[in-house]
N, C-alpha and C positions, 0 to 999 in steps of 0.2 A: 152388073157393073156398078150402080151408084150404091147398092148395098156394100161393096167392098172398097167403093172411095169412102164412104160413110166409116166405116170400121177402119179405116186406115187415117182417116183424119182424127177420129176420136182418140185412137192409140198414139197419134201424135200428139195430141193434147196433153195425154195423160204423163207421157215421157217428158213433155215441156214443163209441167206443172211439178213432176217431180225433181227435175234438176235443181231448180231454185231452192227448194225445200231440203234437199240434200245438200246444198251447198249452205243453206243457213245454219244446219246441223253441224255440218264442219266446222263453220266459222264460231259457232258457240262452243262445240269442245275445244277448240283453239285458246278461246278466251279463258276456260277454265283450267288449260294446261300452262297458260301463262301466269295464273294465280299460283301456281304451284313454284315457280321460278326453278325452272328444270336444270338448269346448270349447276347452280347452288346445290340442288338436291342431289345432283349425281355425284358432286364432289362429296358432299356428306355421307353419301352413301358407300363410296370407295373407302372412305376412312373407316366406316361402320365394318365393312368386309375384313378391313386390314386389322382393326381390334379383334374381329371373332377369331381370324385366322389365328393370330398371336394368343388370344387366350385358350383356344382349345387344343393349342399344341398337335399333339399326333393323332388325336380325337376330332379331327376336323370333318364335318358332316355337310351335305349340301343341304337338305331339306330344312335342318333348323334355321341353316344362313338365310335361306328363301323365306321363311317364317319371319325371321327378324327385319330382313331389308323390306318386307310387304309393310308390315306393322309401323318400323321407324318411317318408310317412305311416307305414309299416311299421315302420322304425326308432322312431319317437315312439311306436308303440302298445307296442313291444317296453319302450322307456324307462318309460313308465307301468306296464305290468305288473310289471316287476321292483322298481320302486318300491313297489308295491302288497304285492308279495311279501315284500320285505323289512320293510316296515311293517305287517304283518296283526296284529300284537300289539298295537301303539300304536293303530292303527286301531279296534280293537275298543275302547278306552277312550274314544274320541271320539264325541257324540252324531252330529256331521254326517258320521262316516264308520264307524260301527259295522255299518251295514247293507251295507257293500261285499260283494261276492261272496266274498272270503275270510274276513274276521271272520264272516260271517254264516253260513260253512259251505256255502254252495252251490256255491263251485268250492274243490277242493283245491290244496294248493300243488303238487304235482306238475304238476295240469293247467295252472295258471299259469306254472309254470317251462318247460313244453313250449309253451305259446303264445308266451313272450318269448323262448324260443331260435328257435323257428320264424320269427315275424316279423322278428326282427334279421337273422337268415340270410339269408332271401330279400329284405329289403330292400336289405341290402349289397350281395349278390352282382347284385340288380337294378341297383343305382345302377353299380355297375362296369361291368355288360354293356352297358347302355342309355343312360347318362349319361358318366360319365367317373370314372375313379379317384381323383381329387381330392376330388369330391363323397362317393365311399364310404368313404374315410379319414376325412374329417372328419364324416362322418355316426356313425360307428363311434365317433369320439374323444367325440363329444357324447353318444351313450348311454353310455360309459364314465364320463365326469365327471359326469351325473346320476344314474345308478344305482349307478355303483362309488364315488363319492367323495361328492356332495353329499348324499346320501340317508343313507348310514350317520353322516356328521357331524353331523346334525339332532339324534342324541341327545349329542353331545359338545360342541357350540360354537354360540353364534350367529353365527359367523363361517362358518358354512355359505351361509349368505344372499350372502354374496359370492362363493363358489364356484359356487353353484348360478346365479347371474347371467351365469357364462362359458357354460355349455351354453344357458342363455335368451335368450343373445343371438347363439348362431351360426346360428338358420335364415335370416336374410338372406343371411348370409355361404354358407351351402349354396347356396341359389338363385344367387345371383353364380357361385360355382364352377359350378354345373350349367350356365349359360349360357355356359361356356368362357371366360370373361373371366379375365384376370390378377389374381391376389390383391395388391391394390395399396392405397395410401391411401383410395379410394372405398369398397372394401370394409371397410376398418377402420371409416370414418366410420359406417356402417350400424350395425356391431358396436358401436361406443362409443354412439350413439343409444339403442339396445335395452338395454345395458348399464345405464345410468344411469337409464334409465326404469323399469327394474324395481324399485328399491330403494324409491321410496315407494309402489310398487303391492303390494310383499310386506310391508313393513313394516306398511301400513295392514291386511291380511288377518291378519298376525300379531298386531296389536292387537287387532282384533276377535274372535279367537278364542283370545286368551290364556290363558283359564281351562282350556280343553280342551287346549291345548298343554301346558301345565303338568302337568295330571293325567296325560297320555301320556308325559311326561317328554322332551318334544321342545323343546330350546333353541333357539327361533327369535326371540326378543327379546333385544337387548342388555341386559346387567347383570341380567336377570331383574328389572327393577324396581328396584334399589337406587338408581337415579338419577331423579329426576323429570323428567319430559317428554323423556328422552332419545331415543324412538323417534321424537318428532314432529319434534325438533332435526336428527335425522339424516334425516329425511325431506326437510326445508327443506335441507340443505346438497347432497343429491343432486338435487333439483329446480334449486337454483341453479346447478349446474354444468352440468345439462340444458339451459339457457337459451343458452349460446353453442354447445355442442356440437350441439345440433340444428340449428346453421347450418352445421354442419362439411361435411354432403353438398353444400350450394351451394357452399363454398368449392373442394371438388373438382372442381367443375365438371357435378354430377349435376343441379342445378336452377338455377334463376333466381328474380326479384325475387317472384314470385307466392307460391313455396315459402317463402322467406324471410319474408315478411309472415305466412304462415300459421302457421309454424312459431315465430314469436315470439309469437303471439296465445295459441297453445295452451301454449307453455311458459310464458309468464306466468300463465296461466289455472292451471297445475300447481302452480307455485311458489304461488300464492295459496291453492289448496286445502291444499298442504303447512304453508302458515303458520297457516291458520285450523286446521288439526288440531294444530300444535305450541301453538298460544295456548290451546287448550282440547281436551286429549284427551278425546274422548267416542264413544260409538257412532255418533252423527250426524257427527261431523266426520271420523271415520275411514271411513265408508262414503261421505262426500262425496268424499274423496281418493280412494276405490277407484273410484268411478264416472267421477270425471274422467281417471283414468288409462285407464280403457277405452274412453273417447271418445277420447282423446288420440292412443295409437298408430293405430288404423286411419285417422283422419282425417288424420294427418301423413304417412302413408305412402302412401296414394290421392294426396294432393295432391302429394308428391315425385313419383311416376311419372306424373301429370299433366302435371305441368310439365317433367318432364324429356322427355317426348315432345314437348311444345310448344316445346322449344328444338330438338328434331331438324326439325322441321316448318318 
């Protein structure tokens, strides 16, 4: 009986020791997941998929798309990791980011650097081997612009938003290139839509968190508040430019009348949200603009892809 009791006690101790170890491993994996900014990555991969579908036309294949998503996803993870590595001190000063793995001390700078280098290297090589060299080069350029140019510029000038909009608009072009299609006006039309869409979206975010950004000395807003309503007016300007540019893919033959109708409704709605924000800059109107932007993009892209394939059939 004592032997059975001792065995049971030993087993209980082994199990109780394994539970904290498993919990620690899970927490560490969660911290690495935070490094990748998964919500942003998922939105980017959605635009990659749309670009791939539009570029491949009736030659759409799932395996090449999965290869592209895997490689581009790794590069996107590296971009976010390098971004958080560079901004770890400013992240520590902002309530919404102070608990990220680096400022909270749960991961070291060396660990994050190694993670970024590994995911970037594997991602670019994977794309070069299993997709094509064009996609690999464009993905590396996207990483360099985001982490190497945009991120450091955030401490220097509000022009960083315009610079950051370039890598932010490249994911559908990456998908287009991954399909093997030639980079032409159709690919540029996708870039143009994403480029313009970002400005009201990011200006709304910058306004909502303007106090935190100022505390961290990140120059995300134009003029740092010296001119009234400049953020709202800029949002209106970019949203207004997006109205005709949202029709550019249809002009390039990627879609037909159904897309044009939906694009017009969405773009006018986006413009209305920007006008509302400009007329009375407040937390409510800024959040309204932000949520409108988050509805706008996936609905527009899904409609574009659907109408594109409807034209082919």
